[in-house]
C-alpha positions in Angstrom: 39.0 50.3 104.6 38.5 49.9 101.0 37.4 47.0 99.2 35.7 45.7 102.2 32.3 44.8 103.6 31.7 46.9 107.2 29.1 46.4 109.8 28.8 49.0 112.5 28.3 47.7 116.2 26.6 49.8 117.4 26.4 50.1 121.5 24.3 52.0 124.1 22.5 51.9 126.9 18.9 52.3 128.2 16.1 52.4 131.7 13.7 50.7 131.4 11.5 52.1 134.0 9.3 49.7 135.3 7.9 51.9 138.4 4.2 51.1 137.7 4.9 47.5 138.4 5.6 47.9 142.5 5.6 44.5 143.3 7.9 43.4 140.9 11.3 41.7 143.0 15.2 42.8 141.7 14.7 46.9 140.4 17.1 49.7 141.2 17.3 53.2 140.8 17.5 54.1 137.4 17.4 58.0 138.1 19.0 60.8 140.0 17.1 59.8 143.3 17.4 57.0 145.0 14.3 57.1 146.0 13.0 58.1 141.9 12.0 55.7 139.3 12.9 51.9 139.2 14.2 49.9 137.2 16.5 47.9 134.9 19.5 48.9 132.7 20.3 47.7 129.4 22.9 47.7 127.3 22.8 46.4 124.3 25.0 46.4 121.0 23.1 45.5 117.2 25.2 45.2 114.0 23.9 47.5 111.2 24.9 47.5 107.8 26.3 51.3 106.3 23.5 52.0 105.2 21.0 51.6 108.5 19.9 47.9 107.9 19.8 45.8 111.1 21.1 42.4 111.4 20.7 41.8 115.2 21.9 42.0 118.4 25.7 40.9 119.7 25.4 41.8 123.1 23.0 42.2 125.9 23.7 43.6 129.0 20.9 44.0 132.2 21.7 44.8 135.3 19.5 46.4 138.6 21.6 49.3 140.3 22.0 48.5 144.2 19.8 50.9 145.9 22.4 50.5 148.8 24.9 51.8 146.5 23.3 55.0 145.1 25.3 57.8 145.2 28.8 56.0 146.0 30.1 57.5 142.9 33.1 59.3 144.3 34.9 56.1 145.3 34.9 55.6 141.0 38.7 56.7 141.1 40.0 54.0 143.0 37.9 51.1 141.8 39.0 48.6 138.8 37.4 48.7 135.3 35.8 45.9 136.1 34.3 46.6 139.1 32.5 49.7 137.3 29.0 49.4 135.6 31.5 51.3 132.8 32.7 47.5 132.2 30.0 47.0 129.8 31.2 48.9 127.0 34.4 46.6 127.3 32.2 43.4 127.4 30.6 44.3 124.6 33.7 44.4 122.7 35.0 41.6 123.4 31.2 39.7 122.5 32.1 41.8 118.9 35.8 40.9 118.6 34.6 37.1 118.6 32.0 38.6 116.2 34.6 40.0 113.8 36.7 36.3 114.3 33.5 34.5 113.1 33.8 36.6 110.3 36.1 36.7 106.6 38.8 38.6 106.3 36.7 41.0 103.7 34.7 42.1 106.3 35.1 44.8 108.8 33.2 45.5 112.5 33.7 48.6 113.8 32.0 48.5 117.2 30.9 52.5 118.0 29.7 54.3 121.3 28.7 57.7 122.5 30.6 60.1 125.0 29.8 57.6 127.8 32.5 54.4 126.1 35.4 58.0 125.8 37.2 55.2 128.4 40.9 54.6 127.9 41.0 51.4 128.9 38.6 50.2 125.8 41.3 51.8 123.6 44.2 50.0 125.3 42.0 47.2 125.0 40.7 47.0 121.0 44.9 48.4 120.4 45.8 44.5 122.2 43.5 43.3 118.8 45.3 42.9 115.7 42.4 41.5 113.9 40.1 43.0 116.2 37.5 44.9 115.4 38.1 49.0 114.6 36.2 51.2 116.9 34.8 54.4 116.6 33.6 56.4 119.7 32.7 60.5 120.3 34.9 61.9 122.4 34.5 63.5 125.6 37.6 63.7 127.6 39.9 66.4 126.1 42.8 64.1 126.5 46.5 64.5 126.9 48.0 63.4 123.5 51.5 62.2 123.4 54.8 63.4 122.5 53.7 66.7 123.8 51.1 67.6 121.7 48.9 69.7 121.9 45.9 68.6 124.2 42.7 66.7 121.8 40.4 69.6 121.3 43.1 71.6 120.5 45.1 69.6 118.0 41.7 68.1 116.3 40.8 72.0 115.5 43.5 72.4 113.9 43.3 69.8 111.3 41.9 70.1 107.8 38.2 70.1 107.3 37.1 66.5 106.2 33.5 67.1 105.3 30.7 68.5 106.5 26.8 68.1 107.5 23.9 69.6 108.2 21.0 68.2 110.6 17.9 68.9 111.6 17.9 69.5 115.1 14.2 69.3 116.9 12.7 72.0 119.2 13.3 71.2 122.7 11.4 73.1 125.5 13.5 76.4 125.8 14.9 76.2 122.0 13.1 76.7 118.9 14.0 74.0 115.7 17.0 74.8 114.3 19.1 73.4 111.4 23.1 72.8 112.2 26.2 72.2 110.3 28.8 69.9 111.6 32.3 69.7 111.0 34.2 66.8 110.5 37.6 66.0 111.8 39.6 63.3 111.8 43.6 62.6 112.2 45.8 59.4 114.1 46.8 60.3 117.2 48.4 58.3 120.3 47.2 58.8 123.5 49.2 59.0 127.0 47.9 57.4 129.6 46.2 58.4 132.2 
């Protein structure tokens, strides 16, 4: 992407807790119990410069989970991606694609997601976009690679170190503050379809 301006389109979800407003209609569970905290879910995509300056929202989605469907995750593998809550990542990618199409060829938009965005359907969608945005996803699944290569973790572990970064990890209940060194390795790969 040398010579290009890069815009980072960062996606993430957050729960809006309205438990203190019991008279509010249309809320759903936001925790791990159907009788627990109530509120709404918000999935936003915000554009940033490479230096971290926010440029504005690209996409915002909001919904309430249905209390009647709470805990029905066992049938999720039989549902189409369009029927799953995780479809939010693909919808946001489509909004990022629309932004990319409005910009000059000298600007590259990179759709960024955390481990929850590690969805084969998202990778497949991005691959069909010849002039669409790039993807940067933190991997969660130790996926199989095409052509009989090692699984993803083993394959990446065998790649040359591309760099490292030391970060401060704040203290947490039961754990002291510490420094952690992140090893950065990368490679072009092809995933085997599930």
